[in-house]
C-alpha positions in Angstrom: -26.5 20.1 -19.2 -25.8 16.4 -18.9 -23.6 14.9 -16.1 -22.3 11.2 -16.0 -22.5 10.1 -12.3 -20.0 7.6 -10.7 -22.8 5.1 -10.3 -23.1 4.9 -14.1 -19.5 4.1 -14.6 -18.2 0.5 -14.5 -17.1 -0.8 -10.9 -13.5 -1.2 -10.1 -12.1 -4.7 -10.8 -11.7 -7.1 -8.0 -9.7 -10.4 -7.6 -9.3 -12.8 -4.7 -5.9 -12.6 -2.9 -5.8 -16.4 -3.1 -3.8 -18.5 -5.5 -6.4 -21.1 -6.1 -9.0 -18.4 -6.6 -6.7 -16.8 -9.2 -6.2 -20.2 -11.0 -2.7 -21.0 -9.5 -1.1 -23.5 -7.3 2.4 -24.3 -5.9 3.9 -27.4 -7.3 6.4 -29.7 -5.7 9.3 -27.4 -6.8 8.0 -24.5 -4.9 6.9 -22.9 -8.0 3.7 -20.9 -8.6 2.0 -22.5 -11.7 -1.3 -22.4 -13.6 -3.8 -24.9 -12.7 -5.1 -25.3 -16.2 -1.5 -25.2 -17.6 0.9 -26.5 -15.0 3.8 -25.8 -17.2 3.0 -22.0 -17.2 4.0 -19.6 -14.5 2.2 -16.2 -13.6 0.4 -14.5 -16.6 0.1 -10.7 -16.2 -1.5 -10.1 -19.5 -4.9 -11.5 -19.0 -6.7 -8.6 -20.6 -6.2 -5.8 -23.0 -7.4 -3.6 -20.0 -4.3 -2.4 -18.2 -6.3 -2.1 -15.0 -7.5 -5.6 -15.0 -3.8 -6.8 -15.4 -2.6 -4.6 -12.5 -5.2 -5.6 -10.0 -4.8 -9.3 -10.8 -1.1 -9.0 -10.3 -1.5 -7.3 -7.0 -3.9 -10.1 -5.9 -1.3 -12.7 -7.0 1.5 -10.8 -5.2 -0.6 -10.4 -1.9 -1.2 -14.1 -1.9 2.5 -14.9 -2.4 3.5 -12.3 0.2 1.1 -14.0 2.7 2.8 -17.5 2.0 6.3 -16.0 2.4 5.3 -14.1 5.7 4.0 -17.4 7.2 7.1 -19.3 6.4 9.4 -16.7 7.8 7.3 -16.2 11.1 9.3 -18.9 13.0 12.4 -17.3 12.1 11.9 -13.5 12.1 9.8 -11.2 13.9 7.6 -8.6 12.0 8.8 -5.3 13.7 6.9 -2.0 13.3 9.0 1.1 13.2 9.4 3.6 14.9 10.0 1.2 17.8 7.1 0.8 20.1 4.6 2.3 17.5 1.2 0.5 17.9 0.5 -1.7 14.9 -2.8 0.4 14.4 -0.8 3.7 14.0 1.1 4.5 10.8 4.4 2.5 10.7 6.8 0.7 8.4 7.3 -3.1 9.1 10.7 -4.6 9.0 12.0 -8.0 9.9 14.3 -8.7 12.9 15.5 -11.9 14.3 14.6 -13.2 17.8 18.3 -13.2 18.8 18.9 -9.4 17.9 19.4 -8.5 21.4 22.0 -11.0 22.2 24.1 -11.5 18.9 27.6 -10.3 18.4 27.1 -9.9 14.7 24.2 -9.1 12.6 23.5 -9.0 8.9 21.5 -6.0 7.7 19.9 -6.3 4.2 18.7 -3.2 2.2 16.9 -4.0 -0.9 15.6 -1.8 -3.7 13.2 1.1 -3.1 10.4 -0.4 -5.1 10.4 -3.8 -3.8 8.0 -5.5 -1.3 9.3 -6.6 2.2 10.7 -9.9 2.1 11.0 -10.0 -1.8 14.3 -10.4 -3.6 12.9 -10.7 -7.2 9.5 -11.5 -8.4 11.1 -13.0 -11.6 12.9 -15.6 -9.5 9.7 -16.4 -7.7 8.0 -17.1 -11.1 10.9 -18.9 -12.8 12.7 -20.7 -9.9 10.9 -20.8 -6.6 9.2 -18.8 -3.7 12.1 -19.6 -1.5 14.8 -18.5 -4.1 13.0 -15.3 -5.0 12.2 -14.2 -1.5 14.4 -13.8 1.6 13.6 -17.4 2.8 16.8 -19.0 1.4 18.8 -15.9 2.5 17.5 -16.1 6.0 18.3 -19.8 6.3 21.8 -19.4 4.9 22.4 -16.7 7.6 21.0 -18.9 10.3 23.4 -21.7 9.3 26.6 -19.6 10.1 28.3 -20.9 13.0 28.2 -17.8 15.1 24.4 -17.5 14.6 24.2 -13.8 13.5 21.1 -11.7 14.0 19.2 -10.5 11.0 17.7 -7.1 10.1 15.7 -6.8 6.8 15.1 -3.1 6.0 12.1 -2.0 4.0 12.9 0.9 1.8 10.1 0.0 -0.7 7.0 0.1 1.5 7.0 3.6 2.6 3.4 4.6 1.8 0.8 4.2 4.5 -2.5 3.0 3.3 -5.0 4.1 6.0 -7.8 2.2 4.6 -5.9 -1.2 5.0 -3.9 -0.1 8.0 -0.6 -1.2 6.3 2.5 0.1 4.5 2.7 -0.5 0.7 4.9 0.2 -2.3 3.9 2.6 -5.0 3.2 -0.4 -7.1 0.6 -1.5 -4.7 -0.6 1.9 -4.0 -1.6 2.0 -7.8 -3.4 -1.2 -7.5 -5.6 -0.2 -4.4 -9.4 -0.2 -4.7 -10.8 2.9 -6.7 -14.1 4.6 -6.7 -14.8 3.1 -10.3 -12.7 1.3 -12.8 -11.8 4.5 -14.6 -11.0 6.8 -11.4 -7.6 7.8 -10.9 -5.5 6.6 -8.0 -5.8 8.1 -4.5 -3.7 11.3 -4.1 -0.7 10.8 -1.6 -0.9 13.1 1.4 2.7 13.8 2.8 1.2 14.1 6.2 -1.2 11.2 6.2 0.4 8.6 3.9 3.9 8.9 5.2 5.7 7.9 8.4 7.8 10.4 10.3 11.5 9.5 9.9 10.9 7.0 7.0 9.5 9.4 4.3 12.3 8.4 1.9 14.7 5.5 1.4 17.5 7.6 2.9 15.5 8.6 6.0 14.5 4.8 6.4 18.2 3.6 6.3 19.3 6.3 8.7 16.4 5.4 11.0 17.6 1.7 10.9 21.2 2.7 11.9 20.4 5.4 14.3 17.1 4.2 16.0 16.4 0.7 15.4 19.8 -1.2 15.8 20.8 0.8 18.9 17.6 0.2 20.7 17.4 -3.5 19.8 20.9 -4.8 19.5 24.1 -4.8 21.7 26.0 -1.5 21.7 29.0 -3.2 20.2 27.3 -5.4 17.8 29.2 -5.9 14.5 27.2 -5.0 11.3 27.5 -6.6 8.0 25.8 -4.6 5.3 24.4 -6.4 2.3 22.5 -4.1 -0.2 21.6 -3.9 -3.8 20.5 -1.5 -6.6 19.4 1.9 -5.4 19.3 0.5 -1.9 23.0 0.0 -2.1 23.6 3.6 -3.2 21.5 4.8 -0.3 23.4 2.7 2.1 26.8 3.7 0.9 25.9 7.4 0.9 24.5 7.1 4.2 27.8 5.4 5.6 30.0 7.9 3.7 28.2 10.9 5.4 28.1 9.4 8.8 31.3 7.3 9.2 33.5 9.1 11.5 32.2 8.8 15.1 29.1 7.1 14.1 28.8 4.1 11.6 32.5 3.2 12.0 31.9 2.0 15.5 29.7 -0.9 14.4 29.9 -1.5 10.7 32.7 -4.0 9.8 31.9 -5.3 6.2 29.8 -4.1 3.2 28.8 -6.1 0.2 26.9 -4.3 -2.5 25.2 -5.6 -5.7 25.5 -3.1 -8.7 24.7 -3.0 -12.4 28.2 -1.2 -13.0 31.1 0.0 -11.2 30.6 3.1 -9.3 32.8 6.4 -9.4 34.8 6.2 -6.1 35.0 9.9 -5.9 31.1 10.2 -6.3 29.8 7.4 -4.1 32.6 6.8 -1.6 33.8 10.4 -1.3 37.1 11.8 -0.1 36.9 11.1 3.7 40.2 9.2 4.3 38.8 7.0 7.1 35.8 5.8 5.0 37.9 5.2 1.8 40.4 3.1 3.9 37.5 1.0 5.3 35.9 0.8 1.8 39.2 -0.5 0.3 39.8 -3.2 3.0 36.4 -4.2 4.0 34.0 -3.9 1.0 33.2 -5.8 -2.1 31.1 -5.0 -5.2 29.3 -7.6 -7.1 28.6 -6.4 -10.6 26.4 -7.6 -13.4 28.6 -9.5 -15.7 28.8 -12.4 -18.1 31.6 -14.1 -16.3 30.8 -17.0 -13.7 30.0 -16.0 -10.0 33.1 -14.7 -8.0 35.2 -14.1 -11.0 37.4 -11.1 -10.2 36.7 -8.1 -12.3 38.5 -5.0 -13.2 36.9 -2.4 -11.2 38.9 -1.6 -8.2 40.6 1.4 -9.7 37.2 3.1 -10.4 35.1 1.6 -7.5 37.8 1.7 -4.7 37.1 -1.9 -3.7 37.5 -5.4 -5.1 34.9 -6.3 -7.7 33.5 -9.7 -8.6 31.0 -11.0 -11.1 27.6 -11.5 -9.5 26.9 -14.4 -11.9 23.9 -12.3 -13.3 24.5 -10.3 -16.5 21.2 -8.6 -17.2 18.7 -7.7 -14.4 19.6 -5.9 -11.2 17.1 -7.7 -8.9 18.5 -11.0 -9.8 21.9 -10.2 -8.2 21.1 -11.0 -4.6 19.5 -14.5 -5.5 22.7 -15.2 -7.5 25.3 -13.8 -5.3 24.0 -13.8 -1.5 26.1 -16.9 -0.6 29.3 -15.3 -1.9 28.5 -12.3 0.0 27.8 -14.1 3.3 31.0 -16.0 2.8 32.9 -12.7 2.6 31.2 -11.6 5.9 32.2 -14.9 7.6 35.7 -14.4 6.4 35.9 -10.9 8.0 34.4 -12.3 11.2 36.8 -15.3 11.5 40.1 -13.4 10.5 41.1 -10.8 13.1 42.1 -7.5 11.5 41.0 -8.8 8.1 42.1 -6.7 5.1 41.2 -7.3 1.3 44.1 -8.1 -0.8 43.6 -5.8 -3.8 42.7 -7.7 -7.0 44.5 -5.9 -9.6 42.7 -7.4 -12.7 43.8 -5.7 -16.1 41.0 -5.2 -18.5 42.2 -6.5 -21.9 41.0 -4.6 -24.9 39.1 -6.6 -27.6 41.3 -7.4 -30.6 38.8 -6.0 -33.0 38.4 -2.9 -31.1 42.0 -2.2 -31.0 42.3 -2.5 -34.8 39.7 0.1 -35.5 40.3 2.5 -32.6 37.8 1.1 -30.2 34.7 1.6 -32.3 34.1 -1.9 -33.2 33.4 -0.8 -36.8 35.3 -1.7 -40.0 
C-alpha cells in the first residue's frame, strides 16, 4: 500500500517579517505603501492560494507591530501578566505607563477580542496612518491631559501562548504560524499548554486587570476611566455590572463604550440599582451612525445612558479611531467637575415620512 510522506509534500510558505522584504515602505504620511506602486496600500490577495495570503499578511502585520511597539516604548512599558511572571514563562503582555504607581487617574482601554495588542484598526493603518490605526495617537492624547493620567492597555485578543515563539498571539496569528507542510492543519490548541491561568478568556483577562493588575500597580484610590469597544465593551460592562457593589464602584468613575447599536439596558446593565444609577450618570455610548461625531442620538431609553454618534457608520473597529478624542473629553469633564452627573439627552426619534405613510414597511 502506498503512503505519501511529509517530505514529499510542498513546504510551508515563508515571508520575511520586514516591510522592505515584502515590497513595502512607509511614506511621509506614515502610510504603508507598495514600493512598486506607491499609491497602493497592502495587498492581501497576492495568490489564489489562501495559505500564501494568510502567511504574507501575518509577516506584514508582524513588521508593523514591531514598528508600533518601538514607537510606544518611550511612553509605555510592556508588562507581562500575571504580575512578576518571567518573560520566558507563559504570560499575556499588556501596556502600562511609567506613572501608573503615582497617578491619581488612569485610562483603561479594552479593545476587541480578536485584535492585536496596540492595534485599533488595521483598516485605519492601511488607509490613514500607522499612528491613527494603532494606540499611538490615543496614548499621545491621554498624555496631553493636564492631570497626566496613567494608562493601561488591556489585551483581550492575544490570549493564546505560542510556546515555539515564547509569545502570546491572537487566533488570527495562530492560524498563520509555521506548519509542517503547506497543506498541514494548524497546530491543536492545548488548554493546558497554550492558555495562561487567569487569562483564558476575555472575561478572565478583564477581571484579572481589575482585580490583580491595577491593585498591585496603582494607588488604592486611583480613579479609573474605562474606554472599551465592540465585544471588549460588552465584557467590560458585564464585569462591572456583576462586580460593582463593594468592588468596582470604589475606583471606576466613568465609562465610554463604542457600540454598533444601542444595547438593552435590562440585558447588559442589569437591575442593580447602584450600577444603573452610575451608568445613567457617568457613562456614554458612542454608536455607529451616519450623523457627525458627537451628535446626540435617541438611545438613552434603551441603553440607559446618553448616546452619541461615533462619527463612523459601518465598521465597528473604526469607532475608537474616530471617537477617542470625544471619549477622553468626557473623562476630563468628569474629572474636572466635582460630583459630575450627565444631563439626560432626551432625543426623540422622528419616524421617516415614507414609513409613516405605509405603516413602517417602506413599501408602496
